[in-house]
Backbone and ligand atoms as CSV (ligand in chain L), in Angstrom:
chain,resi,resn,atom,element,x,y,z
A,1,MET,N,N,9.513,-11.474,-14.274
A,1,MET,CA,C,8.519,-10.731,-13.552
A,1,MET,C,C,9.003,-10.777,-11.882
A,2,ILE,N,N,9.197,-12.025,-11.514
A,2,ILE,CA,C,9.676,-12.279,-10.075
A,2,ILE,C,C,10.979,-11.574,-9.854
A,3,LYS,N,N,11.876,-11.921,-11.044
A,3,LYS,CA,C,13.152,-11.249,-10.694
A,3,LYS,C,C,13.150,-9.717,-10.634
A,4,SER,N,N,12.247,-8.967,-11.401
A,4,SER,CA,C,12.233,-7.634,-11.307
A,4,SER,C,C,11.546,-7.144,-9.871
A,5,MET,N,N,10.794,-8.108,-9.258
A,5,MET,CA,C,10.125,-7.775,-8.120
A,5,MET,C,C,11.190,-7.911,-6.983
A,6,LYS,N,N,11.946,-8.863,-7.038
A,6,LYS,CA,C,13.108,-9.025,-6.164
A,6,LYS,C,C,13.981,-7.666,-6.124
A,7,SER,N,N,14.240,-7.301,-7.329
A,7,SER,CA,C,15.195,-6.072,-7.528
A,7,SER,C,C,14.523,-4.668,-6.873
A,8,LEU,N,N,13.061,-4.850,-6.832
A,8,LEU,CA,C,12.195,-3.617,-6.298
A,8,LEU,C,C,12.602,-3.634,-4.748
A,9,THR,N,N,12.535,-4.737,-4.124
A,9,THR,CA,C,12.850,-4.634,-2.593
A,9,THR,C,C,14.291,-4.133,-2.481
A,10,ARG,N,N,15.305,-4.598,-3.261
A,10,ARG,CA,C,16.601,-4.270,-3.055
A,10,ARG,C,C,16.671,-2.541,-3.293
A,11,GLN,N,N,15.971,-2.014,-4.397
A,11,GLN,CA,C,16.044,-0.688,-4.685
A,11,GLN,C,C,15.483,0.093,-3.521
A,12,ILE,N,N,14.450,-0.353,-2.869
A,12,ILE,CA,C,13.704,0.205,-1.801
A,12,ILE,C,C,14.729,0.360,-0.451
A,13,LYS,N,N,15.509,-0.928,-0.356
A,13,LYS,CA,C,16.378,-1.072,0.917
A,13,LYS,C,C,17.381,0.169,0.663
A,14,ALA,N,N,17.935,0.325,-0.745
A,14,ALA,CA,C,19.006,1.204,-1.020
A,14,ALA,C,C,18.481,2.744,-0.930
A,15,ILE,N,N,17.307,2.860,-1.249
A,15,ILE,CA,C,16.930,4.311,-1.301
A,15,ILE,C,C,16.424,4.989,0.073
A,16,ILE,N,N,15.861,4.157,1.042
A,16,ILE,CA,C,15.343,4.599,2.308
A,16,ILE,C,C,16.507,5.081,3.126
A,17,ASP,N,N,16.225,6.014,4.008
A,17,ASP,CA,C,17.395,6.583,4.918
A,17,ASP,C,C,16.457,7.007,6.187
A,18,LYS,N,N,16.588,6.231,7.253
A,18,LYS,CA,C,15.740,6.554,8.282
A,18,LYS,C,C,16.124,8.008,9.036
A,19,ASP,N,N,17.227,8.504,8.644
A,19,ASP,CA,C,17.349,9.879,9.254
A,19,ASP,C,C,16.689,11.020,8.293
A,20,LEU,N,N,15.991,10.768,7.216
A,20,LEU,CA,C,15.161,11.651,6.598
A,20,LEU,C,C,13.793,11.505,7.100
A,21,PRO,N,N,12.938,12.428,6.771
A,21,PRO,CA,C,11.531,12.505,7.240
A,21,PRO,C,C,10.777,11.622,6.594
A,22,LEU,N,N,9.737,10.899,7.172
A,22,LEU,CA,C,8.938,9.758,6.702
A,22,LEU,C,C,8.524,10.051,5.312
A,23,ILE,N,N,7.876,11.406,5.059
A,23,ILE,CA,C,7.327,11.819,3.837
A,23,ILE,C,C,8.290,11.740,2.716
A,24,THR,N,N,9.474,12.004,2.943
A,24,THR,CA,C,10.633,12.002,2.010
A,24,THR,C,C,10.637,10.551,1.555
A,25,ASN,N,N,10.939,9.677,2.446
A,25,ASN,CA,C,11.143,8.245,2.040
A,25,ASN,C,C,10.058,7.633,1.262
A,26,LEU,N,N,8.743,7.995,1.965
A,26,LEU,CA,C,7.618,7.227,1.216
A,26,LEU,C,C,7.305,7.760,-0.091
A,27,SER,N,N,7.750,9.007,-0.351
A,27,SER,CA,C,7.472,9.563,-1.600
A,27,SER,C,C,8.413,8.776,-2.702
A,28,ASN,N,N,9.607,8.503,-2.389
A,28,ASN,CA,C,10.555,8.044,-3.291
A,28,ASN,C,C,10.102,6.308,-3.326
A,29,VAL,N,N,9.567,5.895,-2.264
A,29,VAL,CA,C,9.138,4.417,-2.433
A,29,VAL,C,C,7.914,4.386,-3.251
A,30,SER,N,N,7.013,5.346,-3.266
A,30,SER,CA,C,5.926,5.351,-4.186
A,30,SER,C,C,6.265,5.364,-5.574
A,31,ALA,N,N,7.326,6.124,-5.749
A,31,ALA,CA,C,7.759,6.055,-7.181
A,31,ALA,C,C,8.309,4.693,-7.631
A,32,LEU,N,N,8.964,4.087,-6.747
A,32,LEU,CA,C,9.529,2.666,-7.155
A,32,LEU,C,C,8.441,1.835,-7.274
A,33,LEU,N,N,7.363,1.732,-6.420
A,33,LEU,CA,C,6.260,0.930,-6.440
A,33,LEU,C,C,5.531,1.186,-7.839
A,34,ASN,N,N,5.495,2.311,-8.320
A,34,ASN,CA,C,4.847,2.573,-9.461
A,34,ASN,C,C,5.569,2.094,-10.818
A,35,THR,N,N,6.712,1.459,-10.547
A,35,THR,CA,C,7.403,0.682,-11.641
A,35,THR,C,C,6.780,-0.620,-11.815
A,36,LEU,N,N,5.904,-1.128,-10.989
A,36,LEU,CA,C,5.184,-2.475,-11.167
A,36,LEU,C,C,4.207,-2.408,-12.334
A,37,GLU,N,N,4.072,-3.499,-12.990
A,37,GLU,CA,C,3.282,-3.535,-14.178
A,37,GLU,C,C,1.897,-3.549,-13.951
A,38,ASP,N,N,1.037,-2.990,-14.835
A,38,ASP,CA,C,-0.420,-3.118,-14.782
A,38,ASP,C,C,-0.990,-2.618,-13.501
A,39,ILE,N,N,-0.582,-1.398,-13.244
A,39,ILE,CA,C,-1.148,-0.780,-11.911
A,39,ILE,C,C,-1.588,0.640,-12.256
A,40,ASN,N,N,-2.716,1.195,-11.672
A,40,ASN,CA,C,-3.059,2.525,-11.924
A,40,ASN,C,C,-2.897,3.521,-10.838
A,41,TRP,N,N,-2.629,2.884,-9.595
A,41,TRP,CA,C,-2.533,3.759,-8.363
A,41,TRP,C,C,-1.521,3.080,-7.321
A,42,CYS,N,N,-0.525,3.798,-6.670
A,42,CYS,CA,C,0.021,3.017,-5.434
A,42,CYS,C,C,0.467,4.117,-4.649
A,43,GLY,N,N,0.406,3.739,-3.423
A,43,GLY,CA,C,0.834,4.662,-2.367
A,43,GLY,C,C,0.498,4.159,-0.992
A,44,PHE,N,N,0.496,5.249,-0.150
A,44,PHE,CA,C,0.377,4.941,1.449
A,44,PHE,C,C,-0.774,5.490,2.002
A,45,TYR,N,N,-1.441,4.855,2.993
A,45,TYR,CA,C,-2.338,5.488,3.810
A,45,TYR,C,C,-1.675,5.403,5.188
A,46,LEU,N,N,-1.640,6.566,5.993
A,46,LEU,CA,C,-0.922,6.560,7.264
A,46,LEU,C,C,-2.049,6.638,8.290
A,47,THR,N,N,-1.626,6.265,9.627
A,47,THR,CA,C,-2.740,6.094,10.509
A,47,THR,C,C,-2.516,7.301,11.641
A,48,ASN,N,N,-3.553,7.814,12.192
A,48,ASN,CA,C,-3.307,8.538,13.398
A,48,ASN,C,C,-4.359,7.876,14.420
A,49,LYS,N,N,-4.740,8.463,15.421
A,49,LYS,CA,C,-5.537,7.650,16.386
A,49,LYS,C,C,-7.025,7.672,16.074
A,50,ASP,N,N,-7.430,8.401,14.950
A,50,ASP,CA,C,-8.785,8.574,14.679
A,50,ASP,C,C,-9.213,7.900,13.178
A,51,TYR,N,N,-8.243,8.056,12.376
A,51,TYR,CA,C,-8.626,7.630,11.089
A,51,TYR,C,C,-7.212,7.324,10.217
A,52,LEU,N,N,-7.518,6.943,9.042
A,52,LEU,CA,C,-6.487,6.536,7.882
A,52,LEU,C,C,-6.468,7.899,7.091
A,53,TYR,N,N,-5.274,8.455,6.781
A,53,TYR,CA,C,-5.210,9.615,6.025
A,53,TYR,C,C,-3.987,9.349,4.800
A,54,LEU,N,N,-4.273,10.025,3.609
A,54,LEU,CA,C,-3.630,9.966,2.405
A,54,LEU,C,C,-2.067,10.338,2.732
A,55,GLY,N,N,-1.290,9.449,2.198
A,55,GLY,CA,C,0.242,9.794,2.263
A,55,GLY,C,C,0.753,9.945,0.905
A,56,PRO,N,N,2.047,9.896,0.707
A,56,PRO,CA,C,2.772,9.908,-0.702
A,56,PRO,C,C,2.099,8.651,-1.600
A,57,PHE,N,N,1.884,9.154,-2.860
A,57,PHE,CA,C,1.241,8.207,-3.805
A,57,PHE,C,C,1.573,8.610,-5.259
A,58,GLN,N,N,1.328,7.656,-6.132
A,58,GLN,CA,C,1.445,8.104,-7.564
A,58,GLN,C,C,0.094,7.527,-8.189
A,59,GLY,N,N,-0.460,8.534,-8.957
A,59,GLY,CA,C,-1.784,8.132,-9.605
A,59,GLY,C,C,-2.764,9.345,-9.479
A,60,GLU,N,N,-3.949,8.953,-9.702
A,60,GLU,CA,C,-4.951,10.122,-9.770
A,60,GLU,C,C,-5.281,10.455,-8.219
A,61,VAL,N,N,-5.794,11.669,-8.058
A,61,VAL,CA,C,-6.381,12.277,-6.796
A,61,VAL,C,C,-7.059,11.076,-6.015
A,62,ALA,N,N,-6.834,11.165,-4.697
A,62,ALA,CA,C,-7.499,9.913,-4.084
A,62,ALA,C,C,-8.174,10.574,-2.760
A,63,CYS,N,N,-8.946,9.561,-2.072
A,63,CYS,CA,C,-9.750,9.976,-0.810
A,63,CYS,C,C,-8.638,10.396,0.148
A,64,THR,N,N,-8.954,11.489,0.770
A,64,THR,CA,C,-7.928,11.814,1.753
A,64,THR,C,C,-7.997,11.214,3.116
A,65,ILE,N,N,-9.269,10.886,3.538
A,65,ILE,CA,C,-9.430,10.361,4.852
A,65,ILE,C,C,-10.315,9.114,4.853
A,66,ILE,N,N,-9.945,8.075,5.428
A,66,ILE,CA,C,-10.671,6.842,5.390
A,66,ILE,C,C,-10.961,6.293,6.791
A,67,PRO,N,N,-12.177,6.181,7.243
A,67,PRO,CA,C,-12.533,5.751,8.639
A,67,PRO,C,C,-11.903,4.343,8.783
A,68,PHE,N,N,-11.608,3.736,10.085
A,68,PHE,CA,C,-11.063,2.453,10.207
A,68,PHE,C,C,-11.874,1.355,9.946
A,69,ASP,N,N,-13.251,1.818,9.759
A,69,ASP,CA,C,-14.130,0.570,9.434
A,69,ASP,C,C,-14.673,0.684,7.905
A,70,LYS,N,N,-14.164,1.488,7.214
A,70,LYS,CA,C,-14.533,1.629,5.779
A,70,LYS,C,C,-13.580,1.091,4.569
A,71,GLY,N,N,-14.104,0.575,3.601
A,71,GLY,CA,C,-13.224,0.282,2.528
A,71,GLY,C,C,-12.262,-0.901,2.555
A,72,VAL,N,N,-11.563,-1.080,1.596
A,72,VAL,CA,C,-10.599,-2.237,1.602
A,72,VAL,C,C,-9.453,-1.879,2.683
A,73,CYS,N,N,-9.201,-0.473,2.664
A,73,CYS,CA,C,-7.978,-0.061,3.686
A,73,CYS,C,C,-8.534,-0.274,5.053
A,74,GLY,N,N,-9.736,0.078,5.347
A,74,GLY,CA,C,-10.289,-0.033,6.821
A,74,GLY,C,C,-10.318,-1.504,7.119
A,75,TYR,N,N,-10.802,-2.332,6.219
A,75,TYR,CA,C,-10.715,-3.804,6.529
A,75,TYR,C,C,-9.376,-4.316,6.862
A,76,THR,N,N,-8.443,-3.936,5.915
A,76,THR,CA,C,-6.908,-4.246,6.116
A,76,THR,C,C,-6.455,-3.890,7.473
A,77,TYR,N,N,-6.750,-2.642,7.792
A,77,TYR,CA,C,-6.401,-1.984,9.295
A,77,TYR,C,C,-6.906,-2.845,10.273
A,78,GLN,N,N,-8.222,-3.322,10.175
A,78,GLN,CA,C,-8.789,-4.216,11.194
A,78,GLN,C,C,-8.265,-5.539,11.257
A,79,LYS,N,N,-7.933,-6.175,10.000
A,79,LYS,CA,C,-7.524,-7.611,10.057
A,79,LYS,C,C,-5.996,-7.721,10.319
A,80,LYS,N,N,-5.294,-6.582,10.119
A,80,LYS,CA,C,-3.823,-6.550,10.343
A,80,LYS,C,C,-3.092,-7.441,9.616
A,81,GLU,N,N,-3.821,-7.697,8.282
A,81,GLU,CA,C,-3.041,-8.530,7.233
A,81,GLU,C,C,-3.301,-8.224,5.777
A,82,THR,N,N,-2.491,-8.774,4.892
A,82,THR,CA,C,-2.605,-8.409,3.485
A,82,THR,C,C,-4.018,-8.765,3.114
A,83,VAL,N,N,-4.766,-7.811,2.373
A,83,VAL,CA,C,-5.947,-8.183,1.541
A,83,VAL,C,C,-5.892,-8.062,0.268
A,84,ILE,N,N,-6.252,-9.056,-0.565
A,84,ILE,CA,C,-6.245,-9.048,-1.967
A,84,ILE,C,C,-7.774,-8.982,-2.424
A,85,VAL,N,N,-8.119,-8.062,-3.275
A,85,VAL,CA,C,-9.497,-7.909,-3.815
A,85,VAL,C,C,-9.419,-8.164,-5.300
A,86,PRO,N,N,-9.727,-9.342,-5.836
A,86,PRO,CA,C,-9.643,-9.578,-7.156
A,86,PRO,C,C,-10.626,-8.885,-8.058
A,87,ASN,N,N,-11.865,-8.306,-7.529
A,87,ASN,CA,C,-12.780,-7.590,-8.330
A,87,ASN,C,C,-13.214,-6.606,-7.171
A,88,VAL,N,N,-13.027,-5.241,-7.386
A,88,VAL,CA,C,-13.385,-4.359,-6.381
A,88,VAL,C,C,-14.870,-4.179,-6.406
A,89,ASN,N,N,-15.631,-4.572,-7.388
A,89,ASN,CA,C,-17.041,-4.365,-7.493
A,89,ASN,C,C,-17.792,-5.444,-6.639
A,90,GLU,N,N,-16.987,-6.434,-6.187
A,90,GLU,CA,C,-17.601,-7.515,-5.528
A,90,GLU,C,C,-17.308,-7.375,-3.997
A,91,PHE,N,N,-16.543,-6.308,-3.669
A,91,PHE,CA,C,-16.203,-6.036,-2.260
A,91,PHE,C,C,-17.169,-5.168,-1.700
A,92,LYS,N,N,-17.902,-5.440,-0.592
A,92,LYS,CA,C,-18.880,-4.561,0.017
A,92,LYS,C,C,-18.197,-3.488,0.797
A,93,GLY,N,N,-18.402,-2.306,0.366
A,93,GLY,CA,C,-17.883,-1.100,1.052
A,93,GLY,C,C,-16.606,-0.506,0.334
A,94,HIS,N,N,-16.295,-1.179,-0.764
A,94,HIS,CA,C,-15.073,-0.688,-1.465
A,94,HIS,C,C,-15.287,0.846,-1.730
A,95,ILE,N,N,-14.112,1.585,-1.391
A,95,ILE,CA,C,-14.182,3.064,-1.844
A,95,ILE,C,C,-13.545,3.297,-3.204
A,96,ALA,N,N,-14.230,3.577,-4.062
A,96,ALA,CA,C,-13.876,3.819,-5.384
A,96,ALA,C,C,-13.201,5.324,-5.704
A,97,CYS,N,N,-11.905,5.453,-5.635
A,97,CYS,CA,C,-11.159,6.722,-5.822
A,97,CYS,C,C,-11.260,6.987,-7.355
A,98,SER,N,N,-11.078,5.828,-8.036
A,98,SER,CA,C,-10.931,5.993,-9.506
A,98,SER,C,C,-11.791,4.845,-10.090
A,99,SER,N,N,-12.459,5.109,-11.181
A,99,SER,CA,C,-13.246,4.324,-11.894
A,99,SER,C,C,-12.462,3.412,-12.733
A,100,LYS,N,N,-11.227,3.511,-12.852
A,100,LYS,CA,C,-10.185,2.669,-13.551
A,100,LYS,C,C,-9.910,1.525,-12.651
A,101,SER,N,N,-9.924,1.597,-11.300
A,101,SER,CA,C,-9.487,0.408,-10.508
A,101,SER,C,C,-10.386,-0.667,-10.570
A,102,LYS,N,N,-9.856,-1.712,-10.896
A,102,LYS,CA,C,-10.666,-3.103,-10.995
A,102,LYS,C,C,-10.252,-4.044,-9.890
A,103,SER,N,N,-9.043,-4.063,-9.412
A,103,SER,CA,C,-8.527,-4.962,-8.433
A,103,SER,C,C,-7.647,-4.213,-7.526
A,104,GLU,N,N,-7.363,-4.754,-6.348
A,104,GLU,CA,C,-6.578,-4.058,-5.315
A,104,GLU,C,C,-5.860,-4.890,-4.305
A,105,ILE,N,N,-4.809,-4.448,-3.875
A,105,ILE,CA,C,-4.157,-5.113,-2.763
A,105,ILE,C,C,-3.662,-4.068,-1.822
A,106,VAL,N,N,-3.792,-4.499,-0.404
A,106,VAL,CA,C,-3.471,-3.442,0.558
A,106,VAL,C,C,-2.728,-4.373,1.688
A,107,THR,N,N,-1.473,-4.063,2.099
A,107,THR,CA,C,-0.658,-4.519,3.022
A,107,THR,C,C,-0.300,-3.717,4.134
A,108,PRO,N,N,-0.607,-4.106,5.390
A,108,PRO,CA,C,-0.403,-3.199,6.457
A,108,PRO,C,C,1.195,-3.293,6.922
A,109,ILE,N,N,1.547,-2.100,7.499
A,109,ILE,CA,C,2.938,-2.017,7.962
A,109,ILE,C,C,2.694,-1.886,9.498
A,110,ILE,N,N,3.002,-2.950,10.251
A,110,ILE,CA,C,2.797,-3.022,11.612
A,110,ILE,C,C,3.996,-2.997,12.503
A,111,VAL,N,N,4.009,-2.076,13.514
A,111,VAL,CA,C,5.056,-1.965,14.475
A,111,VAL,C,C,4.433,-2.094,15.920
A,112,ASN,N,N,5.100,-2.956,16.596
A,112,ASN,CA,C,4.518,-3.224,18.023
A,112,ASN,C,C,3.197,-3.632,18.028
A,113,ASN,N,N,2.633,-4.252,17.115
A,113,ASN,CA,C,1.129,-4.892,17.141
A,113,ASN,C,C,0.174,-3.552,16.707
A,114,GLU,N,N,0.767,-2.400,16.159
A,114,GLU,CA,C,0.068,-1.323,15.808
A,114,GLU,C,C,0.048,-1.168,14.392
A,115,VAL,N,N,-0.908,-0.896,13.470
A,115,VAL,CA,C,-0.884,-0.613,12.159
A,115,VAL,C,C,-0.491,0.935,12.076
A,116,LYS,N,N,0.846,1.103,11.486
A,116,LYS,CA,C,1.143,2.602,11.281
A,116,LYS,C,C,0.949,2.984,9.955
A,117,ALA,N,N,0.677,2.198,8.889
A,117,ALA,CA,C,0.495,2.575,7.610
A,117,ALA,C,C,-0.009,1.427,6.787
A,118,LEU,N,N,-0.596,1.732,5.632
A,118,LEU,CA,C,-0.900,0.785,4.646
A,118,LEU,C,C,-0.318,1.027,3.249
A,119,ILE,N,N,0.185,0.002,2.756
A,119,ILE,CA,C,0.629,0.129,1.247
A,119,ILE,C,C,-0.650,-0.320,0.397
A,120,ASP,N,N,-1.008,0.590,-0.442
A,120,ASP,CA,C,-2.226,0.153,-1.252
A,120,ASP,C,C,-1.912,0.251,-2.746
A,121,ILE,N,N,-2.224,-0.672,-3.462
A,121,ILE,CA,C,-1.989,-0.719,-4.896
A,121,ILE,C,C,-3.272,-1.023,-5.580
A,122,ASP,N,N,-3.820,-0.277,-6.649
A,122,ASP,CA,C,-4.954,-0.559,-7.623
A,122,ASP,C,C,-4.420,-1.004,-8.845
A,123,ALA,N,N,-5.166,-1.845,-9.507
A,123,ALA,CA,C,-4.795,-2.158,-11.019
A,123,ALA,C,C,-6.052,-1.960,-11.790
A,124,PRO,N,N,-5.806,-1.648,-12.969
A,124,PRO,CA,C,-6.897,-1.358,-14.119
A,124,PRO,C,C,-7.555,-2.659,-14.576
A,125,ILE,N,N,-7.044,-3.803,-14.193
A,125,ILE,CA,C,-7.579,-5.138,-14.700
A,125,ILE,C,C,-7.981,-5.913,-13.481
A,126,LEU,N,N,-8.935,-6.919,-13.800
A,126,LEU,CA,C,-9.320,-7.680,-12.738
A,126,LEU,C,C,-8.304,-8.822,-12.352
A,127,ASP,N,N,-8.280,-9.157,-11.111
A,127,ASP,CA,C,-7.542,-10.360,-10.601
A,127,ASP,C,C,-5.917,-10.153,-10.901
A,128,ARG,N,N,-5.642,-8.956,-10.610
A,128,ARG,CA,C,-4.140,-8.602,-10.830
A,128,ARG,C,C,-3.149,-9.148,-9.731
A,129,PHE,N,N,-3.706,-9.289,-8.623
A,129,PHE,CA,C,-2.761,-9.580,-7.612
A,129,PHE,C,C,-2.845,-10.862,-7.092
A,130,HIS,N,N,-1.689,-11.664,-6.863
A,130,HIS,CA,C,-1.625,-12.916,-6.328
A,130,HIS,C,C,-0.533,-13.311,-5.145
A,131,ALA,N,N,-0.381,-14.433,-4.827
A,131,ALA,CA,C,0.528,-14.833,-3.745
A,131,ALA,C,C,1.787,-13.993,-3.812
A,132,GLU,N,N,2.365,-13.914,-5.185
A,132,GLU,CA,C,3.722,-13.374,-5.157
A,132,GLU,C,C,3.676,-11.891,-4.894
A,133,ASP,N,N,2.557,-11.225,-5.199
A,133,ASP,CA,C,2.522,-9.816,-4.884
A,133,ASP,C,C,2.409,-9.653,-3.386
A,134,LYS,N,N,1.600,-10.527,-2.748
A,134,LYS,CA,C,1.432,-10.439,-1.459
A,134,LYS,C,C,2.750,-10.567,-0.591
A,135,GLU,N,N,3.522,-11.543,-1.241
A,135,GLU,CA,C,4.768,-11.856,-0.627
A,135,GLU,C,C,5.854,-10.562,-0.796
A,136,LEU,N,N,5.614,-10.032,-1.989
A,136,LEU,CA,C,6.546,-8.879,-2.206
A,136,LEU,C,C,6.081,-7.642,-1.341
A,137,LEU,N,N,4.821,-7.391,-1.202
A,137,LEU,CA,C,4.557,-6.143,-0.313
A,137,LEU,C,C,4.696,-6.307,1.170
A,138,GLU,N,N,4.569,-7.795,1.536
A,138,GLU,CA,C,5.109,-7.978,2.985
A,138,GLU,C,C,6.387,-7.880,3.097
A,139,GLU,N,N,7.217,-8.113,2.206
A,139,GLU,CA,C,8.772,-7.991,2.360
A,139,GLU,C,C,9.001,-6.455,2.428
A,140,ILE,N,N,8.298,-5.686,1.597
A,140,ILE,CA,C,8.588,-4.225,1.478
A,140,ILE,C,C,8.075,-3.536,2.830
A,141,ALA,N,N,6.965,-4.152,3.342
A,141,ALA,CA,C,6.338,-3.562,4.691
A,141,ALA,C,C,7.343,-3.742,5.749
A,142,GLU,N,N,8.104,-4.906,5.635
A,142,GLU,CA,C,9.000,-5.346,6.721
A,142,GLU,C,C,10.102,-4.314,6.589
A,143,VAL,N,N,10.624,-4.082,5.315
A,143,VAL,CA,C,11.668,-3.172,5.306
A,143,VAL,C,C,11.391,-1.799,5.664
A,144,LEU,N,N,10.205,-1.380,5.514
A,144,LEU,CA,C,9.666,-0.004,5.781
A,144,LEU,C,C,9.384,0.246,7.241
A,145,LYS,N,N,9.153,-0.958,7.967
A,145,LYS,CA,C,9.001,-0.675,9.550
A,145,LYS,C,C,10.015,0.329,10.112
A,146,GLU,N,N,11.212,0.169,9.798
A,146,GLU,CA,C,12.216,0.935,10.474
A,146,GLU,C,C,11.967,2.506,10.543
A,147,LEU,N,N,11.164,2.703,9.353
A,147,LEU,CA,C,10.987,4.302,9.291
A,147,LEU,C,C,9.937,4.583,10.318
A,148,PHE,N,N,9.119,3.719,10.929
A,148,PHE,CA,C,8.127,4.084,12.019
A,148,PHE,C,C,8.587,3.927,13.397
A,149,TYR,N,N,9.773,3.487,13.647
A,149,TYR,CA,C,10.122,3.197,15.115
A,149,TYR,C,C,10.246,4.709,15.548
A,150,GLU,N,N,9.852,4.824,16.882
A,150,GLU,CA,C,9.983,6.105,17.550
A,150,GLU,C,C,11.092,6.250,18.502
L,1,SME,N1,N,-10.006,1.664,-2.646
L,1,SME,C1,C,-9.531,2.049,-1.335
L,1,SME,C2,C,-9.519,3.437,-1.092
L,1,SME,C3,C,-8.249,3.961,-1.534
L,1,SME,S1,S,-8.122,4.078,-3.071
L,1,SME,O1,O,-7.892,2.662,-3.718
L,1,SME,C4,C,-6.529,4.887,-3.603
L,1,SME,C5,C,-10.537,1.324,-0.322
L,1,SME,O2,O,-11.512,0.743,-0.556
L,1,SME,O3,O,-10.190,1.573,1.024
């Protein structure tokens, strides 16, 4: 499991090309994230000055716009750190895009102290995400930072 997770970061490093549009890179990264086991949704929310909006993803249709103070995504945006939710039904204000999602992890991509995007992954089982997933997503967020430099 850990071994395949390490190779995921390697594959992401190999596939991204900062000379291509952001959407192009994130689309392929979402496909690679989707190779993780026991997940039912993975993708990105991007930020503008007013809200979070849906970026490239794999999975069911999802909410297009999330206010900065709503849901696990809004909470992560404000905390500026990874949030793991073992049981989404116990998270006050969780936004349920799919009734299949039971647990969730969200990691911010931060450039110059500004949250540029969130990596969001949902799982169809309770308590799916732990310290090694946090470590993996934070490593991936670090790799993806270069796509957001202006
Ligand atoms: N559950 C998220 C909303 C996005 S979906 O999981 C794709 C939230 O509470 O912010």
